[in-house]
C-alpha positions as CSV (number, residue, x, y, z in Angstrom):
1,M,-22.5,-7.4,-12.0
2,K,-19.5,-6.4,-9.9
3,A,-20.8,-8.3,-6.9
4,L,-21.3,-11.4,-9.0
5,K,-17.7,-11.1,-10.2
6,L,-16.4,-10.9,-6.6
7,V,-18.5,-13.9,-5.6
8,L,-17.3,-16.0,-8.6
9,Q,-13.7,-15.0,-7.8
10,Y,-14.0,-16.0,-4.2
11,V,-15.7,-19.3,-5.1
12,I,-13.0,-20.2,-7.7
13,F,-10.1,-19.4,-5.4
14,L,-11.7,-21.1,-2.4
15,G,-12.6,-24.1,-4.5
16,L,-9.0,-24.4,-5.6
17,G,-8.0,-24.4,-1.9
18,I,-10.5,-27.1,-1.0
19,A,-9.4,-29.2,-4.0
20,I,-5.8,-29.0,-2.9
21,I,-6.8,-30.1,0.6
22,Y,-8.8,-33.0,-0.8
23,Y,-6.0,-34.1,-3.1
24,M,-3.4,-33.7,-0.4
25,F,-5.3,-35.8,2.2
26,N,-6.4,-38.4,-0.4
27,N,-2.8,-39.1,-1.3
28,M,-1.5,-39.4,2.3
29,T,-1.1,-42.8,3.8
30,S,-2.7,-43.7,7.1
31,E,0.8,-43.6,8.6
32,D,1.4,-40.1,7.3
33,K,-1.9,-38.9,8.7
34,A,-1.1,-40.4,12.1
35,S,2.3,-38.8,12.0
36,M,0.8,-35.4,11.1
37,Y,-1.8,-35.5,14.0
38,S,0.9,-36.7,16.4
39,S,3.3,-33.9,15.4
40,I,0.6,-31.3,15.7
41,K,-0.2,-32.4,19.2
42,E,3.4,-31.8,20.2
43,T,3.3,-28.1,19.1
44,R,5.0,-25.8,21.6
45,L,2.2,-23.3,22.0
46,W,4.3,-20.7,23.9
47,I,6.1,-19.9,20.7
48,F,2.9,-18.4,19.3
49,I,3.4,-15.4,21.6
50,P,6.5,-14.2,19.7
51,V,4.8,-15.2,16.4
52,I,1.9,-12.8,17.2
53,I,4.4,-10.1,18.1
54,S,6.4,-10.5,14.9
55,G,3.2,-10.7,12.9
56,F,2.0,-7.4,14.3
57,L,5.4,-5.8,13.8
58,S,5.4,-6.8,10.1
59,H,2.1,-4.9,9.7
60,W,3.4,-1.9,11.7
61,F,6.5,-1.6,9.5
62,R,4.3,-1.9,6.4
63,A,2.2,1.0,7.8
64,L,5.3,3.1,8.3
65,R,6.5,2.3,4.8
66,W,3.2,3.2,3.3
67,K,3.2,6.5,5.1
68,L,6.5,7.3,3.4
69,M,4.9,6.6,0.0
70,L,2.0,8.9,0.8
71,K,4.2,11.9,1.6
72,P,5.0,12.9,-2.0
73,I,1.3,13.1,-2.8
74,D,0.6,15.3,0.2
75,I,-1.3,12.7,2.3
76,H,-0.2,12.5,6.0
77,P,-2.2,10.0,7.9
78,T,-1.5,9.0,11.5
79,T,0.5,5.8,12.1
80,T,-2.4,4.4,14.1
81,N,-5.0,4.8,11.4
82,T,-2.6,3.5,8.7
83,T,-1.8,0.4,10.8
84,L,-5.4,-0.3,11.6
85,A,-6.4,0.2,7.9
86,I,-3.7,-2.3,6.9
87,L,-5.0,-4.9,9.4
88,I,-8.5,-4.5,8.1
89,G,-7.2,-4.9,4.6
90,Y,-5.6,-8.3,5.4
91,L,-8.8,-9.4,7.1
92,V,-10.8,-8.6,4.0
93,N,-8.3,-10.5,1.9
94,L,-9.2,-13.6,3.8
95,A,-12.8,-13.3,2.7
96,V,-12.4,-11.7,-0.8
97,P,-9.0,-12.2,-2.5
98,R,-7.3,-9.0,-3.7
99,M,-10.0,-6.8,-2.3
100,G,-8.0,-6.0,0.9
101,E,-5.9,-3.4,-1.0
102,V,-9.0,-1.5,-2.0
103,A,-10.5,-1.9,1.5
104,K,-7.5,-0.4,3.3
105,C,-7.4,2.6,1.0
106,T,-11.2,3.1,1.5
107,V,-10.9,2.9,5.3
108,L,-7.9,5.3,5.5
109,A,-9.6,7.7,3.1
110,K,-12.7,7.7,5.2
111,Y,-11.0,8.4,8.5
112,E,-8.3,10.7,7.2
113,H,-10.6,12.6,4.7
114,V,-8.2,12.1,1.8
115,P,-8.8,10.8,-1.8
116,A,-8.6,7.0,-2.1
117,D,-7.6,7.0,-5.8
118,K,-4.1,8.3,-5.1
119,M,-3.6,5.8,-2.4
120,I,-4.5,2.9,-4.6
121,G,-1.7,4.0,-6.9
122,T,0.8,3.8,-4.0
123,V,-0.5,0.3,-3.1
124,L,0.1,-0.8,-6.7
125,A,3.7,0.5,-6.5
126,E,4.2,-1.1,-3.1
127,R,3.0,-4.5,-4.3
128,A,5.2,-4.3,-7.4
129,F,8.2,-3.5,-5.2
130,D,7.3,-6.5,-3.0
131,V,7.1,-8.8,-6.0
132,L,10.7,-7.7,-6.9
133,I,11.9,-8.4,-3.4
134,L,10.2,-11.9,-3.5
135,A,11.9,-12.5,-6.8
136,L,15.3,-11.6,-5.3
137,I,14.7,-13.9,-2.3
138,T,13.6,-16.7,-4.7
139,F,16.8,-16.4,-6.7
140,S,18.9,-16.3,-3.5
141,A,17.2,-19.4,-2.1
142,F,17.5,-21.4,-5.3
143,A,21.2,-20.4,-5.7
144,L,22.1,-21.2,-2.1
145,Q,20.2,-24.5,-2.0
146,A,20.9,-25.6,-5.6
147,D,22.3,-28.9,-4.5
148,I,19.0,-29.9,-2.8
149,I,16.3,-28.1,-4.8
150,G,18.3,-27.5,-8.0
151,D,16.4,-30.0,-10.1
152,F,13.1,-28.6,-8.9
153,A,14.2,-25.1,-9.7
154,Q,15.3,-26.2,-13.1
155,S,11.9,-27.7,-13.8
156,V,10.2,-24.5,-12.6
157,F,12.3,-22.2,-14.7
158,G,12.2,-24.6,-17.6
159,A,8.4,-24.5,-17.6
160,F,8.5,-20.7,-17.3
161,A,10.9,-20.5,-20.3
162,A,8.6,-22.7,-22.3
163,K,5.8,-20.2,-21.9
164,T,7.6,-17.2,-23.4
165,T,4.7,-16.7,-25.8
166,L,2.3,-16.3,-23.0
167,L,4.7,-13.9,-21.3
168,L,5.0,-11.8,-24.5
169,I,1.2,-11.7,-24.7
170,A,0.9,-10.6,-21.1
171,V,3.5,-7.8,-21.6
172,T,1.8,-6.7,-24.8
173,G,-1.5,-6.6,-22.9
174,L,0.0,-4.5,-20.1
175,V,1.5,-2.0,-22.6
176,F,-1.9,-1.8,-24.4
177,M,-3.7,-1.1,-21.0
178,I,-1.2,1.7,-20.2
179,L,-1.7,3.3,-23.6
180,L,-5.5,3.0,-23.3
181,L,-5.4,4.7,-19.9
182,V,-3.2,7.5,-21.3
183,F,-5.7,8.0,-24.2
184,I,-8.7,8.0,-21.8
185,Y,-7.0,10.5,-19.5
186,R,-6.1,12.9,-22.3
187,R,-9.6,12.8,-23.7
188,Y,-11.5,13.0,-20.4
189,R,-9.0,14.5,-18.0
190,H,-11.5,16.7,-16.2
191,S,-14.1,13.9,-15.7
192,R,-14.3,11.6,-12.8
193,I,-12.5,8.8,-14.6
194,G,-9.8,11.2,-15.7
195,K,-9.2,12.3,-12.1
196,F,-9.2,8.7,-11.0
197,I,-6.5,7.8,-13.6
198,K,-4.4,10.8,-12.6
199,G,-4.7,9.7,-8.9
200,L,-3.4,6.2,-9.8
201,A,-0.5,7.7,-11.8
202,D,0.4,10.0,-8.9
203,G,0.3,7.1,-6.5
204,V,2.5,4.9,-8.6
205,N,4.9,7.8,-9.3
206,S,5.3,8.4,-5.5
207,I,7.9,5.7,-5.1
208,W,10.2,7.6,-7.5
209,L,9.6,10.9,-5.6
210,L,10.7,9.5,-2.2
211,K,13.3,11.5,-0.4
212,D,13.6,8.9,2.4
213,R,14.7,6.0,0.1
214,W,17.0,4.4,2.6
215,Q,14.2,4.5,5.2
216,F,11.9,2.9,2.7
217,I,14.4,0.1,2.1
218,S,15.0,-0.3,5.8
219,Y,11.2,-0.8,6.4
220,T,11.1,-3.3,3.5
221,I,13.9,-5.3,5.1
222,L,12.2,-5.3,8.4
223,I,8.9,-6.4,6.9
224,W,10.4,-9.4,5.1
225,G,12.6,-10.0,8.2
226,M,9.5,-10.5,10.3
227,Y,8.0,-12.9,7.7
228,Y,11.2,-14.9,7.8
229,L,11.3,-14.9,11.6
230,Q,7.8,-16.3,11.6
231,V,8.9,-19.1,9.4
232,M,11.8,-19.9,11.7
233,M,9.6,-19.8,14.8
234,G,7.3,-22.2,13.0
235,F,10.2,-24.6,12.7
236,W,10.9,-24.2,16.4
237,S,7.3,-24.9,17.4
238,L,7.5,-28.5,16.4
239,P,10.0,-31.1,17.6
240,A,10.0,-32.7,14.1
241,T,11.2,-29.5,12.5
242,D,13.2,-27.6,15.1
243,H,16.5,-28.8,13.6
244,L,15.9,-27.1,10.2
245,G,18.4,-24.4,9.4
246,V,18.2,-20.8,8.2
247,L,18.6,-21.6,4.5
248,V,15.7,-24.0,4.7
249,G,13.7,-21.2,6.2
250,L,14.6,-19.0,3.2
251,V,13.2,-21.7,0.8
252,V,10.0,-22.2,2.9
253,L,9.5,-18.4,2.9
254,V,9.5,-18.4,-0.9
255,F,7.1,-21.4,-1.3
256,G,4.9,-20.2,1.6
257,S,4.6,-16.7,0.0
258,V,3.4,-18.3,-3.3
259,G,0.9,-20.4,-1.3
260,M,-0.5,-17.3,0.4
261,I,-1.1,-15.7,-3.0
262,A,-2.6,-18.8,-4.7
263,T,-5.7,-19.2,-2.5
264,P,-7.7,-17.1,0.0
265,G,-5.4,-16.7,3.0
266,G,-3.3,-19.6,1.6
267,I,-5.8,-22.2,2.6
268,G,-4.7,-25.6,1.3
269,A,-2.0,-24.2,-0.9
270,Y,0.3,-23.0,1.9
271,P,0.5,-26.4,3.8
272,A,0.8,-28.3,0.5
273,L,3.7,-26.3,-0.9
274,V,5.5,-26.2,2.5
275,A,5.2,-30.0,2.8
276,L,6.2,-30.4,-0.9
277,I,9.5,-28.6,-0.4
278,L,10.3,-30.0,3.0
279,A,10.1,-33.5,1.6
280,R,13.3,-32.6,-0.3
281,Y,15.0,-32.1,3.1
282,G,14.0,-35.6,4.3
283,L,10.8,-34.8,6.2
284,S,8.0,-37.2,6.0
285,A,4.7,-36.1,4.5
286,G,3.1,-36.1,7.9
287,D,5.6,-33.9,9.6
288,G,5.7,-31.5,6.5
289,Q,1.9,-31.2,6.6
290,A,1.9,-30.7,10.3
291,L,4.3,-27.7,10.0
292,G,2.3,-26.3,7.1
293,W,-1.0,-26.5,8.9
294,V,0.4,-25.2,12.2
295,S,2.1,-22.2,10.5
296,W,-0.9,-21.5,8.3
297,A,-3.3,-21.6,11.3
298,A,-1.1,-19.3,13.3
299,Q,-1.0,-16.7,10.5
300,A,-4.8,-17.0,9.9
301,V,-5.5,-16.5,13.6
302,I,-3.2,-13.5,13.8
303,L,-4.9,-11.9,10.8
304,I,-8.4,-12.6,12.2
305,V,-7.7,-11.4,15.7
306,L,-5.8,-8.3,14.7
307,G,-8.3,-7.5,11.9
308,V,-11.3,-7.8,14.2
309,A,-9.5,-5.7,16.9
310,A,-8.8,-3.0,14.3
311,L,-12.5,-2.9,13.3
312,I,-13.3,-2.2,16.9
313,I,-10.5,0.2,17.7
314,L,-10.6,2.3,14.6
315,P,-13.9,4.2,15.2
316,I,-13.0,4.6,19.0
317,Y,-9.6,6.0,18.2
318,N,-10.9,8.4,15.7
319,R,-13.7,9.7,18.0
320,K,-11.0,10.4,20.5
321,K,-8.8,11.9,17.8
322,H,-11.6,14.2,16.8
323,H,-12.2,15.2,20.4
324,H,-8.5,15.9,20.9
325,A,-8.4,18.0,17.7
326,Q,-11.2,20.1,19.0
327,T,-9.5,20.6,22.4
328,G,-6.0,21.2,20.8
329,V,-4.4,17.9,21.8
330,D,-2.2,16.3,19.2
331,T,-2.5,12.6,18.3
332,K,0.0,10.5,16.3
């Protein structure tokens, strides 16, 4: 049943991505398509070297931040294992949406011999914090570019405000789920499910127990700084977009992030949303789609290459780590 649910989830999200691609290309004129292909051919490929470096650094900083969150629950993995687990998690997310978070906890638990349930709690807390950061970036982007995207922002927030009933239902459902988990834990605290719920709670609570809060914030800034740098380097990779400024990059970061969440790996959604917002800055549909597809392809290739490399390196590294542990050599 669980496998069927995962398959259905993947088919639905992938189907959404394919539908977006079909709709997008079906509504492009022949001139727009010719412009897109021409723009893609002019891509400055050398820029992908710093893109790959910044992509890896974003994952490395995320690993360092995750290690901070694991400290309060007495889990101390090596930086290498943590980074490789995160890379594998992103690779899994390309295939099965939302399963990468579970995968990276499972991988790290296996090689570090620690409980996975507590780590899942830290991942939930980490994701909640990132949603907050994205919300702050979104507000800043809309405020700084109100003269260009103000009407679009108004329509977005207007639609959101019109759905307050759905929001109240969602909040009520969340409160109910928390109360249900508390009830189950109190009743079955010594069972496997009780221990799992406690592990989740400990993990979520770890963010409040952090002693190195400023270090945590610094890593968060560096993670999102790398994401932003990748957007700007995407601009510089195409002659049609290399004139776009830093504030445009902030707006594209917001819409691109939403696109990456909407479908597996952002397929279809990322290029569509990037082209949609760049049209408000005077770019043609062809040039906007070109940037969207080049940026999406670069990110997908980075995740695949680094993820596959992590799958290969992880067992090799841990065999050496085990050998060094037996011989008294320390590994980080």
